[in-house]
N, C-alpha and C positions, 0 to 999 in steps of 0.2 A: 382603695379610697383612701386617700390622702388627703387633708387642707387644717385653714386657719380657723379659727373662729374667732371673736371680739362679745367681749359685753359690757355695753355703756350706757351708766345714767347720762343725758345730755344738760338735765336739769335745763327745759326748755334753751336752750344755748344760751344761759345766761349764765354767768362767767361769778365768779367768787371772786373778779370785781365789781358785780352788778352792770357792767356793760350787756348788754342783745349783742349778742356776734356772731349769726351762727356761721359765719365762711372760718372764723376759726376753729369753727365746732369739724365744721369739714376738714379741713387743713388737717386735724386730732385722729381724725376716722380715716384719712386715709395713709394718713404714719401707719397706723397700725398695718395699713398692708393685710385684710383678712380676707379673706369666701365669701365668707357672711357673719352678720356682725345684726345682734338683737341691742336695740333700742327701747330706752323707758324714758319717760316722759320727756316723750314728740310732742310739740302741740300745736298738731294743724291750722290751731286760730288764728296763730301768728303770720307774717308773710315777712314773706325774703323776695327785694323784685316784682312783686304781684306777683309769687307762687305759695304754698301753704310747707312749712317748712319739710316734711316729707319731702315733697317734692320736688324741692329747690336740693339737699341733702345729694336724693339718687341722680338725678341730674348730675351735680359738680363730680358724683362718683364714678358714675355712667356705673349705676346698680338696679340694678329691679325692686322694686321697692314692693314690702304687701304691711296696710294701716292694720294695725291691733288697737281698735282706738275702744277708749274704757268711758267716756265722757263725751256725750255727742248731746249736738244744742245751735240752737240759730250759729254761730259765732266758730259755728266746726267744732272741730274733736279733738282729743289730747290720752296720751296713754302707750301703750308700747307699737313697736313697731319693726320689720325686719329688712334687712338691707340685703341681696344676695350677689353671687356672679353667674352663680346655677339656676337652669330653668329651676320654675317651681310646679312642680304637678296639685299641688291639692291645698286648699286652705280652710283649717277651721275654726270658730275662733270662740274662744269660755271664756262663759263666765263666773269669777269668783268670786264676785262681788259679797257681802257675806252685811245683814241687817242692819241697817244708822251706820255704818264705814262708808270711810269713800267707795266709790264703786274700783274696781279692780278685772283681771281681768288676763285668756292668757293665749298666744299665737300657736296650735296645734300646726305646723308647713312638714307638704312632705320634696324634696330634695332630688334632684334627677342630677345625681354628680358621678361625670365620666361614664352611663346608664350603670350607675346603680342608685335605690333609694337612701334617704335618707331625712331622718325625721328631728327638725326644727323646732323644741318649745319653747319660747321667748317668754317670762313674765313678770311682774312686777306687784310683788304679795306688800300687806297692810304693815302699817305699828301698832297692832296689839296682836299679843301673842296669842291671846284664845283666837280673833281673828285667822291668822296662819294657817294656825290647827286645824279649823276647816278649811280655809286654803287651798291645803294640801292635799287635802284630804277630798277635793275639791278634782282637783290637777291629778292626783292619781286613778283617779274614778274616772277620766275621759280620758285618760292613756290606755286602760283598760278596755276601755269599752270599742275603742278603736279599733285594738288588737295588734295586730306585726308585734308578736314580741320578742322574733327574733330584728326585729331590721334595725340596724345601727341607727340610738336618741345620740341626741343632743338636745341638754338641758341647762340653759342659762337664765340667768337677766339678776333684780336686785330681788332679795326676800328678805329687808330689810333685819332677820335675826345673824345677832353679835351673842350669845352665848356658845361658844366650842363644844360645851358636853348635853347641853340639853338644846330643847326649844324640838320644833315639829319638823326639821332638816334633818331628824335622825332616822324619820318613813322613808323617804326617797332614797339617804343611803343605804338603806335595806333595801332598797327597790334597785339599784344603778350607783353602789357599789361610792368607798370613802367619798365623801368630796376633803377639796382641800381648803386652806383657807387663809388665802391671802388679806391683808390689810387697804381696802380701799378709800374708807373715808375717817372723817374727810380727809379733801384732796392734799389739801396743802400740810396738812399731816396727820397723813391716814392710820388708827390708831380700832378701827371697828373692821370685821370680812361681811358686810354687807353683799356684796357681790359674789358668785358662784361661777363654775362651769362643772357639768357632769357629763360625761361623755358613757356610751355600754356601744355594747363592753366595754370594759372600765380600765385593758390591759390597753382600749384605741387612743386614751390618752398620754401623749409624750410628754409635753412641755405646756407649762401655763407660767403666766408671767402678767405682772402691772408694769402698767405699763404710766413711769413717774417721770414725766420732765417738764419742764419748767412752763410749757406750753399750758400740756396737759391737768397738771396743780392750779390753773386760775379758770382751763375753762368749763370747765363745772365743782359742784363738788363732792363729786366720785373721779374716780381714777377707772380709766377701761382695765378690764381684763385680755387679755388675748393665749390662749391656744391653739398645741395642735396637738393635731392627730391621727392616727393609721392604724387602721385595719390591712391585716396582709398586706404591707407594703413596703416592701424593702429600703427607701428612703424616704423620709419626712417629707413636709412640702418644701424645705430650705425657710433660707432666711426670710430678714425683711431686707425690703427693698434699700435701704437706706442705715447709717448705723444709729444708734439713737439709745439713749439711756435708758435705762431698765432693770425695775424689781424685781427677780426670779426668788421661781416662790423653791 
């Protein structure tokens, strides 16, 4: 199994210039040329040509959408999402909300990648350290309840954790391997490693890059994170369709 992945906090399609431009967001995601993309801060309450943001992005990029809203109201939904080229076999949405804090959650999806099952987790943790510790505990418990300990797994998202040697992510590291910590925030001058991607088994993660271009620095306050994974494959998924400037980890 070999495929490319990306994680991207799209900031509701509002750029660092303050403009609401979903078309620009779609252009950045398309340039990533990834098979599976985990998105955070997707605002389905905002429309693009009469369609919700997620529907617009899925249609524009010809990808299968999986919504994972954390906030639901009369005006619509807001939260995580998954875009994938591969068929979706099952979806579970896990509530990670901690009392008195903003609603948070995670998508646990199983994909069919060339006949092989792949579990993909997309999440966005809270801003408070104690909140994040509880959220990681609940997320790992949800994965244990699912079983499938031998299934290839991807965990990705905006974890809002910037401390390299402390914090809640050590618990995930112990289970899925040490995560790399590329700096993705703020996009104009990245200082903090808020966005992460884990692949399990850990030897499947072959390449990790931050997509840093003039456009991506303007499109959101986070830079996209892109990974290539391969398990029992002789070759990586291959290069990107177009040449572009990236920051390699």
